[in-house]
Each structure stands twice: as C-alpha cells, then as structure tokens.
C-alpha positions in Angstrom: -81.7 -4.6 -5.4 -82.8 -7.3 -2.8 -81.0 -7.7 0.4 -81.6 -10.0 3.4 -80.0 -9.9 6.8 -80.3 -10.5 10.4 -78.7 -10.6 13.9 -75.9 -12.7 15.1 -77.9 -15.3 16.9 -80.5 -15.7 14.1 -83.6 -14.6 16.2 -84.2 -11.5 13.9 -84.3 -11.6 10.0 -85.3 -9.0 7.7 -85.7 -8.3 3.9 -85.5 -5.1 1.9 -86.1 -4.5 -1.8 -85.6 -1.4 -3.8 -82.8 1.1 -4.8 -80.6 2.2 -1.9 -81.4 5.8 -0.9 -78.1 6.4 0.6 -74.8 4.5 1.3 -72.6 6.3 3.9 -70.0 6.1 6.6 -70.9 7.6 9.9 -68.3 8.7 12.6 -70.6 10.4 15.0 -70.0 9.9 18.9 -73.1 7.8 19.1 -72.2 5.4 16.4 -68.8 5.0 18.2 -70.6 3.8 21.1 -72.6 1.2 19.2 -69.5 -0.1 17.4 -67.2 -0.2 20.2 -65.1 2.8 18.8 -65.3 2.3 14.9 -67.2 4.2 12.5 -70.4 2.4 11.0 -71.4 1.8 7.5 -75.1 2.1 6.8 -77.4 1.8 3.8 -80.8 3.3 3.5 -83.6 1.2 1.8 -87.2 2.4 1.2 -89.5 1.7 4.0 -92.2 0.4 1.5 -89.8 -2.5 0.5 -88.7 -3.3 4.0 -90.1 -6.3 6.0 -89.2 -8.0 9.1 -89.3 -11.7 8.4 -88.4 -13.0 11.8 -88.4 -11.9 15.4 -88.8 -8.5 16.8 -86.3 -5.7 17.6 -85.9 -3.6 20.6 -85.5 0.2 20.0 -83.6 2.8 22.0 -83.9 6.5 21.7 -81.8 8.8 24.0 -84.0 11.6 25.4 -81.0 14.0 26.1 -80.0 14.5 22.5 -81.9 16.9 20.2 -83.3 15.0 17.0 -82.3 11.7 18.4 -82.6 8.6 16.3 -84.0 5.3 17.4 -81.5 2.5 17.2 -83.1 -1.0 16.8 -81.3 -4.1 17.8 -81.9 -7.9 18.7 -82.9 -8.0 22.3 -81.2 -11.5 22.7 -77.6 -11.1 21.3 -77.4 -7.3 21.0 -76.8 -6.9 17.2 -77.5 -3.4 15.9 -79.5 -3.8 12.9 -81.4 -0.5 12.0 -81.5 3.2 12.7 -84.8 5.2 12.2 -84.7 9.0 12.2 -88.0 11.3 12.6 -86.9 13.4 9.6 -86.4 10.4 7.3 -89.7 8.3 7.7 -89.4 7.1 4.1 -86.1 5.0 4.7 -84.9 2.4 7.0 -81.3 2.9 7.7 -79.6 -0.8 7.7 -76.4 -1.5 9.4 -74.2 -3.1 6.6 -72.7 -5.6 9.1 -76.2 -7.2 9.6 -76.5 -7.9 5.9 -76.1 -11.6 4.7 -74.0 -10.3 1.8 -72.3 -7.0 2.8 -70.5 -6.9 -0.5 -73.9 -5.6 -1.9 -73.2 -2.3 -0.1 -70.3 -1.6 -2.7 -68.9 1.7 -1.5 -70.1 4.7 0.7 -71.2 7.9 -1.2 -70.2 10.1 1.8 -68.5 10.2 5.2 -70.6 12.0 7.9 -69.9 13.5 11.3 -66.2 13.6 10.6 -66.1 16.4 13.3 -66.6 13.6 15.8 -63.8 11.3 14.3 -61.1 10.3 16.6 -57.3 10.2 16.1 -57.5 6.5 15.4 -60.1 6.8 12.6 -58.9 6.9 9.0 -61.0 9.4 7.0 -61.6 8.5 3.2 -60.0 10.7 0.7 -62.1 9.7 -2.2 -65.6 11.0 -1.1 -67.3 14.1 0.4 -66.7 14.6 4.1 -69.3 16.3 6.1 -68.8 17.7 9.5 -72.4 16.8 10.6 -74.8 14.8 8.5 -74.9 15.4 4.9 -78.4 16.9 4.9 -78.0 19.1 7.9 
C-alpha cells in the first residue's frame, strides 16, 4: 500500500509504503485533547517505508506520563500528523485525517483505551474493545 498525506496548510508532506501494521481507534484522554474531544483513527506504517517529503514537524512529549508517546504536528497550522512510541520503533503511527485519501484506512481492527471513553463517544460493537492499549 502507498499513502501520501500532509497538514492542513500544506507545509508538511509525507509518503508511506508497505502493509499497515495496525489500524485502530483510540479513545485515550490524550487523544481526546488532540482531537478536541473525539476519538482518533490511526494507522501504523513501517518506518522503513516512511519518508518526509516536505517540511518538518514539531514533536511534543509529556514528561508527567509514564511511557508517554511523542506527538508530531505541523508547527504552522497545528495539524496532528504522527505519533511515535518508544516501544514501537518499527512503525510510524499516522493520523488518518492527515491522509490524502482517508478511505485507504478502511476500518479499524480494534478500539483502544475504551476505559477513557466519555458518555458522548459511541463505542463500536463489531471489533475487539481494549481497556488500555491492545498490547499492554
């Protein structure tokens, strides 16, 4: 699979090639902050097939959270693009909304951190639900 994407203002562009390593929904409280209250859809792609085509991203890692991930975004428009996790160096977790063709995502394989879901979230009934991350 080949995907391309970027930020809202066009300052950052990326390309990724390979088979998706994961397709998931995340309801964690941190993702709720990033999205303005919703869950987030993510697809992990192999780091070896991932390339920044244009621009640079700014990263942010919370220091008060154990095993915190680094969230990468466009410094100009603020679009959240990627997540990098210390325990998952072989993949880049791409935010589906940043993909040029989000339909390539298809459907998530699991819903994660459903223990953090809010009353306004609608949890899926057709996939595994994990209280934390699927691999924790």
